[in-house]
C-alpha positions as CSV (number, residue, x, y, z in Angstrom):
1,M,7.0,-30.6,19.4
2,K,10.1,-32.6,20.5
3,Q,11.3,-32.8,16.9
4,I,10.9,-29.0,16.5
5,V,13.0,-28.4,19.6
6,T,15.6,-30.9,18.4
7,N,15.8,-29.2,15.0
8,I,16.1,-25.7,16.5
9,L,18.9,-26.9,18.8
10,A,20.7,-28.5,15.8
11,I,20.5,-25.3,13.8
12,L,21.8,-23.3,16.8
13,S,24.7,-25.6,17.3
14,L,25.7,-25.4,13.6
15,A,25.5,-21.6,13.8
16,T,28.0,-21.5,16.6
17,L,30.5,-23.4,14.3
18,A,30.1,-21.0,11.4
19,P,32.7,-18.3,11.1
20,C,31.6,-14.9,12.3
21,V,30.9,-12.4,9.6
22,C,31.0,-9.3,11.9
23,A,29.6,-6.0,10.7
24,E,31.7,-2.9,11.1
25,P,29.9,-0.2,13.1
26,Y,29.9,2.2,10.2
27,E,28.6,-0.1,7.5
28,D,25.5,1.1,5.7
29,N,24.2,-2.4,5.4
30,P,25.6,-4.6,8.1
31,S,23.6,-7.6,7.0
32,A,25.0,-7.6,3.4
33,A,27.9,-9.8,4.3
34,V,25.6,-12.3,5.8
35,S,23.4,-12.5,2.6
36,D,26.1,-12.4,0.0
37,P,28.7,-15.2,0.0
38,D,31.2,-13.1,-2.0
39,Y,30.9,-10.2,0.3
40,A,31.5,-12.5,3.3
41,A,34.5,-14.2,1.6
42,G,35.9,-10.7,0.8
43,K,35.8,-9.7,4.4
44,A,37.3,-13.0,5.5
45,A,40.1,-12.5,2.9
46,M,40.6,-9.0,4.3
47,D,41.0,-10.4,7.8
48,K,43.7,-12.7,6.5
49,K,45.3,-9.8,4.6
50,N,44.8,-11.7,1.3
51,W,44.3,-8.6,-0.7
52,P,44.1,-10.2,-4.2
53,E,41.3,-12.6,-3.0
54,A,39.5,-9.7,-1.2
55,T,39.4,-7.6,-4.3
56,K,38.2,-10.5,-6.4
57,R,35.4,-11.3,-4.0
58,F,34.3,-7.7,-3.5
59,Q,34.3,-7.2,-7.2
60,Q,31.9,-10.1,-7.6
61,A,29.7,-8.8,-4.8
62,L,29.7,-5.4,-6.5
63,L,28.2,-6.9,-9.6
64,R,25.1,-7.6,-7.5
65,D,25.1,-4.5,-5.4
66,P,26.9,-1.7,-7.4
67,D,25.6,1.1,-5.2
68,S,27.0,-0.3,-1.9
69,A,29.2,2.4,-0.3
70,D,30.6,-0.3,2.0
71,L,31.8,-2.5,-0.9
72,H,33.4,0.4,-2.6
73,N,35.1,1.3,0.6
74,Y,36.4,-2.2,1.1
75,L,37.6,-2.3,-2.5
76,G,39.5,0.9,-1.9
77,F,41.1,-0.5,1.3
78,S,42.1,-3.7,-0.5
79,Y,43.6,-1.9,-3.5
80,R,45.4,0.5,-1.1
81,N,47.0,-2.5,0.6
82,L,48.0,-3.8,-2.9
83,K,49.7,-0.4,-3.4
84,Q,47.3,0.3,-6.4
85,M,46.6,3.8,-5.3
86,D,44.7,5.0,-8.4
87,L,42.1,2.2,-7.9
88,A,42.0,2.8,-4.2
89,F,41.1,6.4,-4.7
90,K,38.6,5.5,-7.3
91,Y,36.7,3.2,-5.0
92,Y,37.0,5.5,-1.9
93,K,35.7,8.4,-3.9
94,R,32.7,6.4,-5.1
95,S,32.0,5.2,-1.6
96,I,31.9,8.8,-0.4
97,Q,29.8,9.8,-3.4
98,L,27.3,7.1,-2.5
99,N,27.3,8.0,1.2
100,P,29.0,11.4,2.0
101,R,28.9,10.5,5.7
102,H,30.7,7.1,5.4
103,R,33.2,7.3,8.3
104,G,35.3,4.4,7.2
105,A,35.8,5.8,3.6
106,H,36.8,9.2,5.0
107,E,39.3,7.7,7.3
108,Y,40.8,5.3,4.7
109,I,41.0,7.8,1.9
110,G,42.6,10.3,4.3
111,E,45.2,7.7,5.2
112,A,45.7,6.9,1.5
113,Y,46.4,10.6,0.8
114,L,49.1,10.6,3.5
115,M,50.6,7.6,1.8
116,V,51.0,9.7,-1.4
117,N,52.2,12.8,0.6
118,D,49.0,14.8,0.1
119,L,48.4,16.3,3.5
120,P,45.9,18.9,2.3
121,N,43.5,16.3,1.0
122,A,44.0,14.1,4.1
123,E,43.1,17.1,6.2
124,K,39.9,17.7,4.2
125,H,38.7,14.2,5.2
126,L,39.8,14.8,8.8
127,A,37.6,17.9,8.8
128,A,34.8,15.9,7.2
129,L,35.0,13.3,10.1
130,R,35.0,16.1,12.6
131,N,31.6,17.2,11.2
132,I,30.3,13.6,10.9
133,C,31.4,12.4,14.4
134,L,29.4,14.5,16.8
135,L,31.0,12.4,19.5
136,P,34.5,11.0,19.2
137,C,34.6,8.0,16.9
138,E,37.3,5.6,16.1
139,E,37.7,6.8,12.5
140,L,38.2,10.4,13.5
141,T,40.7,9.3,16.2
142,D,42.6,7.1,13.8
143,L,42.9,9.6,11.0
144,D,43.8,12.4,13.5
145,Q,46.6,10.3,14.9
146,A,47.8,9.4,11.4
147,V,47.9,13.1,10.4
148,K,49.8,14.0,13.6
149,A,52.3,11.2,13.0
150,Y,52.7,12.3,9.4
151,R,53.4,15.9,10.4
152,A,55.9,14.8,13.0
153,R,57.8,12.7,10.4
154,K,57.9,15.7,8.0
155,K,59.4,18.1,10.5
């Protein structure tokens, strides 16, 4: 019994040293990053703003889970930060196709539309978030603020 307790304590102490792979609140499958090393490495690269590495790792994870709305959303976000807007839109649209209520994808694609001066499409995703978020949510608030700031700049 003493050996079992010792082993459990050793495992717990190692777990506290491991980097946190934290799930986003809107992820479809929050445990995916824990079970897929490329997914986890992609999120870590995103945190460091290492967009080439993030896209590489998310692409690898996508080979194993091609219907993950979260992976498509993260790829869209990574490509957007690389200023590769065609690829960003491709992955955001696929994320929303896989999960029409994916809050993060609606926020990020709305912001991407603002980057290419397409206010009407950004507003469509803002409206979608208003329907999805019955209570205020971070994604709705963020996109609403981005749209307001965009309008103020264009006056």
